[in-house]
C-alpha positions in Angstrom: 199.0 70.7 29.6 196.5 69.1 27.2 195.8 71.0 24.0 192.1 71.1 24.9 192.8 73.1 28.1 194.9 75.6 26.1 192.0 76.3 23.7 193.6 74.4 20.9 191.8 71.7 18.8 192.1 68.5 20.6 191.9 64.8 19.6 193.1 61.3 20.2 194.2 58.5 18.0 193.4 54.9 19.2 195.2 52.2 17.4 192.5 49.3 17.7 193.9 47.3 14.8 191.8 44.8 12.8 189.8 42.0 14.4 188.6 38.8 12.6 184.9 38.1 12.6 184.2 35.3 14.9 180.4 35.1 14.7 178.3 32.8 12.6 178.6 32.9 8.8 175.1 32.4 7.5 176.2 31.9 3.9 174.7 32.4 0.4 171.4 30.7 1.0 170.6 33.1 3.9 171.6 36.1 1.8 169.2 35.1 -1.0 166.4 34.4 1.5 167.0 37.7 3.1 166.9 39.4 -0.3 163.7 37.7 -1.2 162.1 38.9 2.1 163.4 42.4 1.6 162.1 42.6 -2.0 158.6 41.4 -0.9 158.4 44.0 1.8 159.5 46.7 -0.8 157.0 45.6 -3.2 154.2 45.9 -0.6 155.3 49.2 0.6 156.6 48.0 4.1 159.0 50.4 5.8 158.1 53.0 3.2 155.8 56.0 3.2 152.1 55.2 3.8 151.3 56.3 0.2 153.3 53.4 -1.1 150.9 51.0 0.7 147.7 52.3 -0.9 148.0 50.6 -4.3 148.8 47.1 -3.0 146.1 47.3 -0.4 143.4 48.4 -3.1 144.6 45.6 -5.4 144.2 42.9 -2.7 140.8 44.3 -1.8 139.7 44.3 -5.5 141.0 40.7 -6.0 139.5 39.2 -2.8 136.2 41.1 -2.6 134.4 39.2 -5.4 135.3 35.8 -3.9 134.2 36.9 -0.4 130.9 38.3 -1.9 130.2 35.2 -3.8 131.0 32.9 -0.8 128.6 34.8 1.3 125.9 34.6 -1.3 126.5 30.9 -1.6 125.9 30.5 2.0 122.4 31.8 1.7 121.4 31.0 -1.9 123.4 27.8 -2.7 121.0 26.7 -5.4 120.4 30.0 -7.1 124.0 31.2 -7.8 126.5 29.6 -10.2 129.7 31.7 -10.2 132.5 30.0 -12.1 136.1 30.1 -11.5 136.5 31.5 -15.0 134.3 34.6 -14.1 136.3 35.3 -10.9 139.6 34.9 -13.0 138.5 38.0 -14.9 138.7 40.1 -11.9 141.9 38.5 -10.7 143.8 38.8 -14.1 143.1 42.6 -14.1 144.4 43.0 -10.6 147.5 40.9 -11.5 148.1 43.2 -14.7 148.0 46.3 -12.4 150.0 44.6 -9.6 152.8 43.5 -12.0 153.0 47.0 -13.5 153.8 48.5 -10.0 155.7 45.5 -8.6 158.3 44.8 -11.2 159.9 48.3 -11.1 160.2 47.9 -7.3 162.2 44.7 -7.9 164.8 46.1 -10.4 164.5 49.7 -11.4 165.6 51.4 -8.2 168.7 49.3 -7.9 169.8 50.0 -11.3 169.0 53.8 -11.1 170.9 54.2 -7.6 173.7 52.0 -8.7 173.6 49.8 -5.6 173.9 46.5 -7.5 177.6 46.4 -6.7 176.7 46.6 -3.0 174.5 43.4 -3.2 177.3 41.6 -5.1 179.7 42.5 -2.4 177.9 40.0 -0.2 177.8 36.3 -0.7 175.5 36.5 -3.8 176.2 36.5 -7.5 174.2 38.1 -10.3 172.4 35.0 -10.9 171.4 34.7 -7.2 170.3 38.3 -7.3 168.0 37.8 -10.4 166.7 34.5 -8.9 165.8 36.2 -5.6 163.9 39.1 -7.4 162.0 36.7 -9.6 161.0 34.5 -6.6 159.9 37.5 -4.6 157.7 38.8 -7.4 156.1 35.4 -8.2 155.4 34.9 -4.5 153.6 38.2 -4.3 151.8 37.7 -7.4 150.7 34.3 -6.3 149.0 35.7 -3.2 146.5 37.4 -5.6 146.4 34.7 -8.2 145.7 31.7 -6.0 144.0 33.2 -3.0 140.5 34.2 -4.2 140.2 31.1 -6.3 141.2 28.8 -3.4 138.9 30.9 -1.2 135.9 30.2 -3.5 136.8 26.6 -3.9 137.0 26.0 -0.1 133.6 27.9 0.3 132.1 25.6 -2.3 133.5 22.5 -0.4 132.3 23.6 3.0 128.9 24.6 1.8 128.3 21.3 -0.2 125.9 18.6 1.3 128.8 16.2 1.4 132.0 18.2 1.7 134.4 15.1 1.4 132.5 13.7 -1.6 132.4 17.2 -3.3 136.2 17.6 -2.6 137.0 14.3 -4.2 134.8 14.8 -7.2 136.3 18.4 -7.9 140.0 17.8 -7.4 140.3 18.6 -11.1 139.0 22.1 -10.4 141.8 22.5 -7.7 144.5 21.4 -10.2 143.1 23.8 -12.9 143.1 26.6 -10.4 146.7 25.9 -9.5 147.8 25.6 -13.2 146.1 28.9 -14.2 147.6 30.8 -11.3 151.1 29.5 -11.9 151.0 30.3 -15.7 149.6 33.8 -15.3 152.0 34.6 -12.5 155.0 33.6 -14.6 153.7 35.3 -17.7 153.2 38.7 -16.2 156.3 38.4 -14.0 158.4 37.8 -17.2 157.0 40.7 -19.0 157.2 43.0 -16.0 160.7 42.2 -15.1 161.9 42.5 -18.7 160.5 46.0 -18.8 162.0 47.0 -15.5 165.4 45.6 -16.6 165.3 48.1 -19.5 163.9 51.1 -17.8 165.6 52.7 -14.6 162.6 54.9 -13.4 159.7 53.2 -11.8 157.0 55.5 -13.0 158.2 55.2 -16.6 158.6 51.5 -16.3 155.0 51.1 -15.0 153.7 53.3 -17.8 155.6 51.3 -20.4 154.3 48.0 -19.2 150.7 49.0 -19.1 150.8 51.1 -22.3 152.8 48.4 -24.1 150.4 45.8 -23.2 147.3 47.8 -24.3 148.9 48.9 -27.5 150.0 45.4 -28.5 146.6 44.1 -27.8 145.1 46.8 -29.9 147.4 46.3 -32.8 147.0 42.4 -32.7 143.1 42.8 -32.7 143.3 45.0 -35.7 145.8 42.7 -37.4 143.4 39.8 -36.7 140.5 41.6 -38.3 142.6 42.6 -41.3 143.9 39.1 -42.1 142.4 35.7 -43.1 143.5 32.2 -43.1 144.6 29.8 -40.4 147.8 31.8 -39.5 145.6 34.6 -38.0 144.6 32.2 -35.2 148.2 32.4 -33.9 148.0 36.2 -33.5 146.6 35.6 -30.1 149.9 34.3 -28.9 151.4 37.7 -29.0 148.5 39.6 -27.5 149.0 39.6 -23.8 145.4 40.4 -22.8 143.9 38.1 -25.3 146.3 35.3 -24.4 145.4 35.5 -20.7 141.7 35.4 -21.6 142.3 32.3 -23.9 144.2 30.5 -21.1 141.4 31.4 -18.7 138.8 29.9 -21.0 140.9 26.8 -21.6 141.6 26.0 -17.9 138.7 27.5 -16.0 135.9 28.0 -18.5 134.2 31.2 -19.7 134.2 33.0 -23.0 137.9 33.1 -23.5 139.5 35.2 -26.2 137.6 36.8 -29.0 140.4 36.2 -31.5 142.0 33.0 -32.7 140.8 29.5 -32.6 143.6 27.6 -30.9 143.0 25.0 -28.3 144.7 23.6 -25.2 148.4 23.7 -24.7 149.0 25.7 -27.9 148.6 28.8 -25.7 151.5 27.9 -23.7 153.8 28.7 -26.7 153.0 32.4 -26.1 153.9 32.2 -22.4 157.2 30.2 -23.2 158.2 32.8 -25.8 157.7 35.6 -23.3 159.7 33.9 -20.6 162.5 33.2 -23.1 162.5 36.9 -24.3 162.5 38.1 -20.7 165.4 35.8 -19.8 167.6 37.0 -22.7 166.9 40.7 -21.8 167.9 40.1 -18.2 170.8 38.1 -19.2 172.1 40.9 -21.3 171.4 43.6 -18.7 172.9 41.8 -15.7 175.0 38.7 -16.6 176.6 40.0 -19.7 177.9 43.1 -17.8 179.4 40.8 -15.0 
């Protein structure tokens, strides 16, 4: 009589053995793409609580609203409104700063705090692949804010011109400057944000360190600029994140630019390159050196 009928604990053991996987092996490239897509969804709050979607939605509204408003005004008052790309960049750069503060910790901090990095590396990716996927995901999301409103305004000006084709050909330089500005600012804020997220495991603290650090460094550099004299004081702008972004905006898109320093042109890129190198060294030490 079975043990179950006798009121005894009952169970059965099935010797199924091991079976080889005969399906399609998608490889490392697919794993990297999947990680990029997953990281982007995580950054936007998709498949998370509704409260995680509020901040990204507000930032997109804040970034795109000025461009939509200006485009609407240009449609009715084309000769009385002159809204430059530099003016629009002021709204966008602030949205990018806040976006990077919340986005970078979503990319790295949780994985380190929850010790799941080993699970990623159990798949067909390496630590370098992991970092490249996270960097790509963040830059893509940042680019949706950096490029979108500017391109929207550019398209509106082209379509509302008396001769759209002629206007487009005569203002290709504007399009190039828009692309250059967006790429530089995306890379700059991504580098700083991921460097902080690589050092701080808690998202809230990482965001606070990012925002607080940028504001503190900007205040210190402004005070240092006022307290010093000579030509070297002009280079202080390279270590001041907010002033550096304003300087790059003034250089590429026009506008007032930074209130400190008197550098011109590509000299501002030195600060961006330095930030990228520093961020790369931090992530190399936190991820690759521990491999």
